[in-house]
C-alpha positions in Angstrom: 37.3 97.0 91.1 40.7 95.1 90.6 43.5 97.3 89.8 47.0 96.2 88.7 49.7 99.0 89.0 53.0 98.5 87.4 55.6 100.8 89.2 59.1 101.7 89.7 58.4 102.4 93.3 57.2 99.8 95.6 57.9 101.8 99.1 54.7 100.9 100.9 55.8 97.1 100.2 58.5 97.4 102.7 56.8 99.8 105.2 58.7 102.8 103.9 62.3 101.2 103.8 64.9 102.3 101.1 64.1 99.2 99.1 61.9 101.5 97.2 61.7 105.0 96.4 58.7 107.6 95.2 57.0 109.0 98.4 54.1 110.0 96.3 53.4 106.4 95.2 53.7 105.1 98.8 51.2 107.8 99.8 48.6 107.1 97.0 49.1 103.4 97.8 48.2 103.8 101.5 45.2 106.1 100.3 43.6 103.5 97.9 44.2 100.2 99.1 41.1 99.8 101.2 39.0 101.2 98.3 40.1 98.9 95.5 41.6 95.4 95.2 45.2 96.7 94.6 48.0 94.7 93.1 51.4 96.4 92.5 54.2 94.9 90.3 57.6 96.2 90.2 61.1 95.1 89.2 63.3 93.4 91.7 66.8 92.1 91.5 66.2 88.9 93.5 63.5 86.1 93.3 60.8 86.7 95.7 57.2 85.3 95.9 54.1 87.9 95.7 53.1 89.0 99.2 50.5 91.1 100.8 51.2 94.0 103.2 48.2 95.9 104.5 45.5 95.5 101.9 47.9 95.5 99.1 49.3 92.6 97.1 52.9 93.2 96.0 54.4 91.4 92.9 58.3 91.6 92.7 59.1 90.8 88.9 62.7 89.2 88.9 64.8 91.4 86.3 67.5 89.1 86.2 70.9 88.4 87.8 72.2 91.8 89.2 75.9 90.9 88.2 75.0 89.8 84.7 73.0 93.2 84.3 75.9 95.2 85.7 78.1 93.4 83.0 75.7 93.9 80.3 75.3 97.5 81.0 79.2 97.8 80.6 79.8 96.0 77.3 76.4 95.8 75.8 74.7 99.1 76.9 72.2 99.3 74.1 70.9 95.5 74.8 67.5 95.6 76.3 66.1 92.6 78.4 62.5 92.1 77.3 60.1 91.0 80.3 56.9 91.3 78.2 56.1 87.6 78.9 56.4 88.2 82.6 54.1 91.2 82.6 51.5 89.3 80.3 51.7 86.1 82.6 51.0 88.3 85.7 48.0 90.2 83.9 46.6 86.8 83.0 46.9 85.4 86.6 45.5 88.6 88.2 42.9 89.6 85.7 42.5 93.1 86.7 39.7 95.3 85.5 42.3 98.1 84.6 45.9 98.6 84.6 47.7 101.7 85.8 51.3 102.3 84.8 53.1 104.9 86.8 55.8 106.8 84.9 56.8 106.3 81.1 60.5 105.9 81.8 60.3 102.1 82.0 59.0 99.3 79.5 55.9 98.4 81.2 53.9 100.1 78.3 55.0 97.5 76.1 51.9 95.6 77.3 49.7 98.1 75.6 49.1 96.2 72.3 49.4 92.7 74.1 46.4 92.8 76.3 42.8 93.7 76.1 42.6 95.0 79.5 42.4 98.9 79.5 45.7 100.6 80.1 46.3 104.2 81.4 49.6 105.9 82.1 50.4 108.4 84.7 53.0 110.9 83.5 55.8 111.5 85.9 58.4 113.0 83.9 59.1 112.3 80.4 62.4 110.7 79.2 62.3 111.9 75.5 62.3 115.6 76.7 64.7 115.0 79.7 67.3 113.5 77.4 66.7 116.5 75.0 67.4 118.9 77.9 70.0 116.9 79.6 72.9 119.1 78.6 71.2 122.4 79.4 73.3 123.0 82.4 76.9 121.9 82.2 76.7 121.2 78.4 78.7 118.0 77.4 82.3 118.8 78.7 82.0 117.0 82.0 79.9 114.0 81.2 82.8 111.3 81.6 83.7 112.4 84.9 83.2 109.3 87.4 80.4 109.6 90.0 82.4 107.8 92.5 86.1 107.0 93.2 87.7 104.2 91.4 87.1 100.7 93.1 87.1 97.0 92.4 83.5 97.2 91.3 84.0 100.1 89.0 86.9 98.2 87.4 84.9 95.3 86.7 81.3 96.8 86.0 82.5 100.0 84.6 82.5 103.4 86.3 79.3 105.2 86.7 79.2 108.6 85.0 76.7 111.1 83.7 77.4 110.0 80.1 76.4 106.5 81.0 73.3 108.0 82.4 72.6 109.9 79.3 73.0 106.9 77.1 70.5 104.9 79.3 68.0 107.7 79.0 68.4 108.0 75.2 67.5 104.2 74.8 64.8 104.5 77.1 63.4 107.5 75.2 63.2 105.4 71.9 61.2 102.9 73.7 59.0 105.7 75.3 58.2 107.2 71.9 57.1 104.0 70.3 55.1 102.8 73.0 53.3 106.2 73.9 51.9 106.1 70.4 49.6 103.1 71.4 48.3 104.6 74.5 44.6 105.5 74.7 44.5 107.1 78.3 46.9 109.6 80.0 46.9 110.9 83.6 48.8 114.1 84.1 48.6 117.3 86.0 50.3 120.2 84.1 50.0 122.2 80.8 53.6 120.8 80.0 52.6 117.0 80.2 49.4 117.9 78.6 51.0 119.4 75.5 53.8 116.8 75.2 51.4 113.9 75.4 49.2 115.6 72.5 52.3 114.8 70.4 53.7 111.7 71.8 50.4 110.1 72.6 48.1 111.9 70.0 45.1 109.6 70.3 45.0 109.5 74.0 42.2 110.9 76.4 43.9 112.8 79.0 42.7 112.9 82.8 43.8 115.2 85.6 45.4 113.3 88.5 47.3 115.3 91.3 49.8 113.6 93.7 49.5 113.0 97.5 52.6 114.3 99.3 54.3 112.7 102.4 52.2 113.2 105.5 54.7 115.5 107.7 54.3 118.5 105.0 50.6 118.6 105.5 50.8 118.9 109.2 54.1 121.1 109.6 54.0 124.9 108.7 56.7 127.3 107.8 57.9 129.4 110.9 60.8 131.9 109.8 59.5 135.2 109.0 62.5 137.2 110.0 64.1 138.8 106.8 66.3 141.2 108.6 69.3 139.2 109.6 71.2 136.2 107.7 68.8 134.9 105.0 68.4 131.3 104.8 67.8 129.7 101.5 66.9 126.0 100.7 67.0 123.8 97.8 66.4 120.1 97.5 68.2 118.8 94.6 70.2 115.6 93.7 73.3 114.5 92.1 72.1 115.0 88.6 73.3 116.9 85.4 70.2 118.9 84.6 68.7 119.9 88.0 70.5 123.4 88.0 72.9 123.0 90.8 75.4 125.3 88.9 72.9 128.1 89.0 72.5 127.7 92.7 76.1 128.2 93.1 76.6 131.0 90.7 73.5 132.9 92.2 74.9 132.6 95.6 78.2 133.9 94.4 76.5 136.8 92.8 74.7 137.4 96.0 78.1 137.3 98.1 79.7 139.9 95.8 76.7 142.2 96.7 77.2 142.0 100.3 74.4 139.9 101.2 74.6 137.5 104.3 73.1 134.3 102.8 73.2 130.5 104.1 72.0 128.4 101.2 71.5 124.7 102.2 71.1 122.1 99.7 69.5 118.7 100.5 70.4 115.6 98.2 74.0 116.8 97.4 77.2 116.3 99.8 80.7 117.9 99.4 81.8 114.5 97.6 78.9 114.3 95.1 79.9 114.3 91.6 77.8 117.2 90.6 79.4 119.5 93.2 83.1 118.6 92.0 81.8 119.4 88.4 80.3 122.6 89.6 83.6 123.6 91.1 85.4 122.9 87.6 82.7 124.5 85.7 82.4 127.6 87.6 85.8 128.0 88.6 86.0 131.6 90.5 82.2 132.1 90.5 81.8 129.0 92.7 80.9 130.6 96.1 83.5 130.8 98.6 81.2 131.1 101.6 77.5 130.5 102.4 76.9 127.2 100.6 76.0 124.2 103.1 75.5 120.8 101.3 73.3 118.5 103.7 73.6 115.2 101.9 70.5 112.9 102.0 67.8 114.3 104.5 64.9 112.2 105.9 61.4 113.5 105.8 61.5 115.1 109.4 65.0 116.5 108.7 63.5 118.1 105.6 60.7 119.5 107.3 62.8 121.0 110.1 65.1 122.5 107.5 62.1 124.1 105.6 60.7 125.6 108.7 63.7 127.5 109.3 64.4 128.9 105.9 63.4 132.0 104.5 63.3 131.2 100.6 62.9 127.8 98.9 64.4 127.8 95.4 63.8 125.2 92.7 66.5 125.7 89.9 65.9 122.8 87.5 66.1 123.0 83.8 63.4 120.5 83.3 60.6 119.1 85.6 57.0 118.1 85.4 55.5 118.8 88.9 58.7 118.7 91.3 57.5 117.2 94.6 60.2 119.2 96.2 58.6 122.3 95.4 55.0 121.2 96.2 56.4 120.3 99.9 57.8 123.9 100.2 54.7 125.4 98.9 52.2 123.4 101.3 54.3 124.4 104.1 54.0 128.0 103.3 57.4 128.7 102.5 58.1 131.6 100.0 59.3 130.1 96.8 61.2 130.6 93.7 61.2 128.3 90.8 62.5 128.2 87.1 60.2 128.0 84.3 60.9 124.4 83.3 58.5 122.2 82.2 55.4 122.1 84.1 56.3 124.4 87.0 54.3 127.3 85.7 51.2 125.1 86.2 52.4 124.4 89.8 53.3 128.0 91.2 51.7 131.0 89.7 54.2 134.0 89.1 53.8 137.0 91.2 50.8 135.4 93.3 52.3 132.3 94.8 55.8 133.0 94.5 58.4 134.1 91.8 59.2 132.3 88.3 62.5 132.9 86.5 64.0 131.4 83.4 66.0 128.4 83.8 69.8 128.7 83.4 69.9 132.6 84.4 71.7 132.8 87.8 71.4 136.6 87.4 67.5 136.5 87.4 67.6 133.8 90.2 69.7 136.1 92.4 67.6 139.2 91.5 64.6 137.2 92.3 65.9 136.4 95.9 66.8 140.1 96.5 63.3 141.0 95.4 61.7 138.7 98.2 64.4 140.0 100.8 63.4 143.6 100.0 59.7 142.7 100.4 59.2 140.5 103.2 55.7 140.9 103.6 55.1 140.4 100.0 57.2 137.2 100.3 55.1 135.9 103.3 51.9 136.6 101.4 53.2 134.6 98.5 54.0 131.6 100.9 50.4 131.9 102.2 48.8 131.8 99.0 51.0 128.9 97.8 50.1 126.9 100.9 46.2 127.6 100.3 46.6 126.3 96.6 48.9 123.4 97.6 46.4 122.0 100.4 43.6 122.1 97.8 45.7 120.5 94.8 47.1 117.9 97.2 43.8 117.0 99.1 43.9 113.1 99.8 40.2 112.6 99.5 39.9 114.7 96.3 42.7 112.8 94.7 41.4 109.4 95.7 38.0 110.4 94.4 39.3 111.7 91.2 41.4 108.5 90.5 38.6 106.1 91.1 36.4 108.2 88.9 39.1 108.0 86.1 39.3 104.2 86.5 35.6 103.7 86.5 35.1 106.2 83.1 37.9 104.1 81.5 36.5 100.7 82.4 32.9 101.9 81.1 34.5 103.2 77.9 35.9 99.5 77.2 32.7 97.5 77.8 
């Protein structure tokens, strides 16, 4: 079987180097590349020939001069570069049996009406809903705050801001809505992505397809079971407007006011991150004066070590599908709290595998933390239940078997 992926994340092409992102994509690549003739196409800012790494053939698609693109993003932000001809040319060269598009946030799905090869789309997030929920946390008053200090580059190409990011998402949402209408096959994994695709891709057949996590999280296990002293809480977040960082800060401030001894570490955000500066402005006196430790970027080993030593993991986002950060904490057996956002209720069952609170409610979040602190044996049991569920959900062999069966079913439907 010859399979062509269109992906935003060619991490395995570079042996895990930072030229690509998306750990689940790299893991899946390694898991299936000896089972099919796998080709992966992705946008790349430099001209480079196709090459092979392992059993997979990678096809960097030159997306245009990077300087020109930056200038266009500043002065012509709604002008879209059409790469459909490059996609079709590659399809004609490879002649795949099936095309698998990973994520709806790019224009790869333009090909659906331009090729007879069957196309299936894996839902990662959904730009349409993400753009709609973008202002759930800080509202719109801080959108124009620059993400980085002024520099020569920012003067020439424009300063990056969350407003610029929102404009980009709205543009992609328009493209997404038009192209999803034509899709016949969808791979998803939560009630949320099933329901939204019944509306956005109403004529599509839906398949279940779970994600493979990074290897360390299958091996490492949670160790900290001491709830009697300082309580360590961890969140893996990002410099992003709708990920709920303000609720982390507010909930910690509430816990501090009640006299709890908390150390709340956050990976993915540093002291200088724009979202931290915005949280300080937004929360004012409710920004925590102690207990918050911003770790910046952590690699796989560093994150595992942090999770092993934490008491509680918190996923605070306003919108998600199946957040890998939550899945990684679950598979290690960490007691978890997550907001009811997007697909998280399909990932973590409330009062069985952890606790779920409403997004945007720091009082309920702080209360859920207190609930676990006061019931440590229950918290430990939640973590054990979560690990058992996650090990089954993210089983590599089952995921690969299911994906290949999905491919074959779609191919058979199109004979």
